[in-house]
Each structure stands twice: as structure tokens, then as C-alpha cells.
C-alpha positions as CSV (number, residue, x, y, z in Angstrom):
1,M,8.7,0.0,3.4
2,E,5.8,1.4,4.9
3,D,7.2,4.9,3.7
4,I,6.6,3.8,-0.1
5,V,3.5,2.1,0.7
6,L,1.7,5.1,1.9
7,S,3.4,7.3,-0.9
8,K,1.7,5.5,-3.5
9,L,-1.4,4.9,-1.9
10,D,-3.3,8.0,-2.8
11,M,-2.2,7.6,-6.7
12,V,-3.3,3.8,-6.7
13,L,-6.8,5.0,-4.7
14,D,-7.2,7.3,-7.4
15,Q,-8.0,4.2,-10.0
16,Y,-10.8,3.2,-7.3
17,P,-13.3,6.0,-7.5
18,N,-15.5,3.4,-5.2
19,C,-13.6,2.6,-2.6
20,C,-14.0,4.1,0.8
21,R,-11.0,6.4,1.8
22,C,-12.1,6.0,5.6
23,D,-8.8,5.9,7.8
24,Q,-9.6,2.1,8.7
25,C,-9.6,1.2,5.4
26,R,-6.6,3.3,4.2
27,R,-4.9,1.4,7.1
28,D,-6.3,-2.2,6.4
29,I,-5.1,-1.4,2.6
30,A,-1.7,-0.1,3.6
31,I,-1.3,-3.0,5.7
32,L,-2.5,-5.5,3.9
33,A,-0.3,-4.6,0.6
34,L,2.8,-4.5,3.1
35,N,2.3,-8.2,4.5
36,H,2.7,-9.3,0.7
37,L,6.1,-7.4,0.4
38,P,9.2,-8.4,1.2
39,A,10.5,-6.7,4.4
40,R,13.5,-4.6,3.8
41,Y,15.9,-4.3,7.0
42,S,19.3,-2.8,7.4
43,S,21.4,-2.1,10.3
44,T,24.3,-0.1,8.5
45,A,23.9,3.0,6.4
46,K,25.6,1.5,3.3
47,G,22.6,-1.0,3.7
48,E,20.2,1.9,4.3
49,I,21.3,3.7,1.3
50,F,21.0,-0.2,-0.9
51,N,17.6,-0.9,0.7
52,R,16.3,3.4,-1.2
53,V,18.2,2.6,-4.1
54,Q,16.4,-0.4,-4.9
55,A,13.4,0.7,-3.7
56,M,13.8,3.4,-6.7
57,S,13.2,0.6,-9.1
58,L,10.9,0.5,-11.9
59,E,10.5,-3.4,-11.1
60,Y,10.6,-2.4,-7.3
61,E,7.7,-0.2,-7.6
62,V,5.6,-2.0,-9.9
63,E,5.4,-4.7,-7.3
64,V,4.5,-2.5,-4.7
65,I,1.6,-0.6,-7.1
66,Q,0.2,-4.2,-7.4
67,Q,0.2,-5.4,-3.5
68,I,-1.8,-2.0,-3.5
69,A,-3.9,-2.5,-5.8
70,K,-4.8,-6.4,-4.6
71,A,-5.2,-4.9,-1.3
72,I,-7.8,-2.2,-2.4
73,E,-9.8,-5.2,-3.9
74,I,-9.8,-7.1,-1.1
75,V,-11.0,-4.5,1.7
76,S,-13.5,-3.2,-0.8
77,Q,-14.9,-6.3,-1.0
78,H,-14.8,-6.8,2.7
79,P,-14.3,-3.8,4.8
80,R,-14.1,-3.9,8.8
81,H,-17.1,-1.2,9.0
82,A,-20.5,-1.1,8.0
83,P,-21.2,0.1,4.7
84,K,-22.3,3.9,4.5
85,T,-25.7,4.4,3.3
86,Q,-26.1,7.5,0.9
87,A,-29.1,10.4,1.8
């Protein structure tokens, strides 16, 4: 699941040009999105293949993108660092 969220993160962040992209905010966005997505565990190769096929579905991709967008909104409003000042 981490790989899927991280692979979509930059694409979704491009829709939010005012969002901070520092390492701390990127981690917070990814973690918050992951916390709101269902875990996908498997103990067999067959289960792993099933999870990967399911992750490629459009419905699943939309859910991942929605959770990333929600996380961006939250982290943008409440970053865990001081606001950057413009020179």
C-alpha cells in the first residue's frame, strides 16, 4: 500500500501548488492517507498477486487519490513546522 500511495503522491500534489513539499509534510501526507486506507496483507504469492490486481482497479485508484487529497488538505492547514517566510 505504501508503494501505491507514494507513486500517486506527486501527481496529486501537483494539483495543490501552495502545499508545502518538504520531507516532513510529504511523510505526514503519506502516513495520514495510509491510515485511512484499508491494509492489504498477504502471506502467499497468490494473495500478493490478488492484492496487486485489485490495486490496479480504477475504483481502488480513486480511493487512494481521494485519501491523499484529504491528507494534503489537513497537512496544509496544520503543518508540523513553522510557516516558511518569503524573502
